[in-house]
N, C-alpha and C positions, 0 to 999 in steps of 0.2 A: 585365308581369312588373312584378316590388317592386323596388326601382328598389337599394337596396340588395347584391340578389343580381347585377344587370343592376352594380354596378361591385366587386363582389367578381371575379364573372365577366371584366370586365375589366383587373381587375391579377392574375387568373392567367392569360390570354392576351397580357397584356406580358411578363411575367415566361416562358412558354416563349417567347415573342418573341426574349425578350434570349440565353436560352440557347442559342438555334439559330444565333442571329448568333456568339454567342459561337464555337461550332464548326464554324460554317465559315469562320472564320478574320480577325475582329474583335478575338481577344484580345492575340494577335501585334504588330496596329495599335496596340492597347491600351500594351500593354508597350512599345513603340517611344518610346512619350509619357513613360516614367514615367521619373525620376522629379520629381515637379512641386514637391516643396519639401525642406526638407536631411533630410537620412538619419541616423537615431542608429544608431553602432553598441555596442551595451550591452556592459560588462564588468561579471563580477561581481566582480572581485579589485582590489586597489588598483592606486593609479599608482607605476609600478615594476616589478612582479608579470609577469611571462613572458605573459601572457594580455593584457594590457594593452601589454607591449610592443609584441606582433605587431599588435593592433589598432591603436595609431598610426602604427606602418608603413605597414598597406595603406591609410590611413582618403585621404591625401594622393592615389594615383595612383587610387583607388579614385575620389574625387568626379573628376579631371579625365576618367576615363573615361563618371560619368555628366552632367558638366556643372552637380551639384549639391553641394554645401557636406556633407561627413560629418563629423559631431560624436561623438567617443570621451565617452562617457559611462560612470563608474563608478558601481555598484549592489552596494554590496559585502557580506557574509553570506552565513551559512548553506553554507559551500564550491562558492560559485558559483550555488546555487539561486535565493536572490532574483532574480538578476538575468535568471537563463533561465527564473522565472515571471512574469516584467514583459513580456518576450518574448512570453511564449508567451500572453498577456492585450492584448498591444498589437490597438488597431482603424485606428490613422492609417495603415498601409500604407505604411510606411517607417522602423522600427523592426526593427533585423537584431539579433541576438549574435551576440558572440565569445566562443565557450564552448569547454572542456573536456572530455572525454570521460567524464567521471562523470554531467555535467547533461544529456548526452544520452543516456545505457543507464541508468544501474542507480538513478536517484533513490529512484521508487518502491517499487524492489526494497527497499531499503534504510529507507525510512519510509511507510506508504502513508498516509500523511499532507500529505504534500508536496503542493501546492495544480496541480501542473501535472500530465501527463501527459505524459514524453519521447517517448513514440513512437504519439501520437495526435496533442498539441497543440504541435508544433512541423516543420516544414519545413527536410527538411535542404538547405543550400545546395552548400556546399564543401571539404570536409577539405583542408586547408593544409598543416600537416605533424606530422610524428611525429617521435619520439625517447624513446629509452629514459631512466629517471633517475639518475642518478648517488647511490648511499649518500655520505653524506659524514658526517666527522664531524671537532669540533675539531679543530687539532695539535699539541696537545698529550695527546690522546688516549694512552692505552696500545699496546705491541708496536711495534716498527722496521718491520713490511710488513702487509701488508692482513690476511695469516692469522693474526699474531700480533696482530691487533687481535681479528680474529674468536675469535679464542681466548681473551683476555680478556673481551670480552663474555658469550660464553657462560657463564662463572666467576662473573662481575659480577651477574646473571639481572635481577630487577627492583628492582636499586639506581639503573640507566640508565633514562632517558627518549627519547622522538624524538616529534619535530615533524612535524606536516603542515598543509596551507592548510585545515585541515576533514577532520570527522567524513568517513565516505563519498567522500572525495578519493581520484584514483589511488592519491597519495603512502600517504595512509593503509592503503588496503586492500592498497598492495602492503608493506607494512612487516610488516603482521597476515599475509600470504605469507609474508615473510623470516621471521618468528619463528620460523615452522612448519618453515623448510626448512633453519631454518641453526642452529637451536635454541639462537634467542635471548630474551630474556622482557622488554624495555623498555618504560616504562609510554607510555602517549601523552597526547600533551601536544598540543592543537588552538591555528592560530594564523590572524591573519585572514589573513596569505599568506608568502609566499617570502623578500619584504626582512625580514618582522621573525622568520622563523623564525631567518638568517643573524645576525640583532641578536643573538636569543635565543643561537644558539649561539655567538658569539663573548663572552656574558656569562658561559658555563658553567651556562645555565638548563636547556638540553638536550645529549645528548649524542649528537646521529645526526638522521637527516632524508635522505632520499629526494629528492631536488632537480633540476631540469631541469639540462641538463647548463650551458648559460651562466649559469644564477643561483648557478651554484658554482663555474665555470672563473676567475673573476677574484680570489677570494678563496684559491683553490684556487695558483693563480699567483704571491701575493703570500705565500706562506706561510702561511698566518690559518688557512686550514681544510685538509685531507686528503681528497682522494677514495681511495675504497674500494674500490669496482667498481659497474659500469653493469648495468642490469637488462636489456639486450639477453644476445641466446643467446652472442653473438660480439663483439667489437670493433665501435663504430659511428663512421661516420662523421663526428659528430658530436660525439665522443668518445672520438675515435682513441688519446687515449695514456692511458685509464682501461681498465681490464684490468675483462672481464665477472668478472660475481659468479661465473659457475661454473668461471671460472680462480682462482678461491681456496677452493673444494670448496663451495660452494654450489651443488648440483644439480637441476637440474630445474625452475629458475627463468626466468620471462621476461616482462616488464612493458613496453607502452609507454607511452606519454601521445601524445595529438593535442591538435590546434586544432580548430574547425570555425566556419562560419559558419551560424548558422540565423534562421530567420523565422518569425514566425507560421504555424501552417499555411494560414489562412486565406490566406494568401498565394498569389495566382493563380498557380499554372502557370508563365504563360508568362511572368513577373516571376522566379519564381525559375530558369529558364531563364537566361533572362536574363543574371543575376545571379552565377548559376556562372561560365557564358562569361566571363564577364569579369573575374572573378575568381582562377580558372584559369588565362586567360594575364597576370595581372598576378603572381600569385606564382613564375610560371615562365621571369620575363624576368629574363633574366642579373642583371639589376643586383639588385631583388628576389630572388633566388634567393639571391645571397650573402647578402645582408643577413639575411635570415632564418639564412640558416646559420652567422652571428655571432651570433645570439641563441638557436642550439642547436637550429633546427628541418634536418627533411631535409623538404624540398619534395616537396607530392603534387599538390595539386590535384586537383579530381574534379567529376564530373556529381554529382548529388543523388542516381539511385540509387547510386552508388560510395560515396556517402556511407553513404545507404542501410542499404549491404550489413555496411560498418562496424561502425556502431551495431547493427545485430542479433546482429553474431559478437561482442562486448564484450558486451553485455548477455547471455549467453552465459556468455563466458569470467568476467567479475568479478560478476555474478551466484553462480556457482557458488564463486567466494571469498567472500562474502557469508556465503551459508548453511554453507560448511564450520566458518565463522570463528562462526559466528554473532554477527554485525554488526547492529547495529539501531542506530537514532539514535529517540530518543522524543519 
């Protein structure tokens, strides 16, 4: 027998043995020892943004549960897709991502050149929380009421502008859908993240934005910004004082943001299941539930399968907005 053939045979045989061992129960035993080094939790938006705040809230209890450090790392740009691509291509077995729905659903629909496929290259771990977006404007915006503001915005047409955290983010898609539903025509101006958007609104560079509830709440409470309406079908528990957009005359409009933890698709199922159970328990704990609620999130916590189902549903719904509005990223 050719010695090279023998080596190849031995390697194939060893591979089959390892696969068989995994199938009969060694995988859970190996997962029990994971992690063996610092875990990176990658965020695609700047410090102080909503995803960043959630990641930092999660990092400490997750580190305690895992018995290893959890380091939050910001990789900003492309509406969060730079971070998502980094997570998808990670090979160290210890990289996770704190992502928004856009990064895990319609990235490739928007731009076929995006270097990762969210449906194939990312492993869903757990849905953390969901929330509506709040249509927010400067305090000196015209109109004494939300309905009056809407009327003035309809008259202004493209003389107004709106901000989003990037082309293809849910805030961008939501505003494009709102333009159709509400009969307004503001021009899109992308920014790196929501903190920069708030600064731009306060400075008069843009006139409106769809913001996560927690990002607008402090400025609205201080009287520097105004909340026009929430993107939920009815009043949301995380923005109970804000009327829904339907209440001010915008019909058939509903949109939610959510955040979730994902891993590279190469992560073993046993590790993904372990992480999912831990994260779900962490976010559902009373103290963490309160903390996330203060950040503007209605806690969910889910299995990988539950998150996958949400991904599939949102890919369909947001994909329809992209196609109907002919939105693309070059």
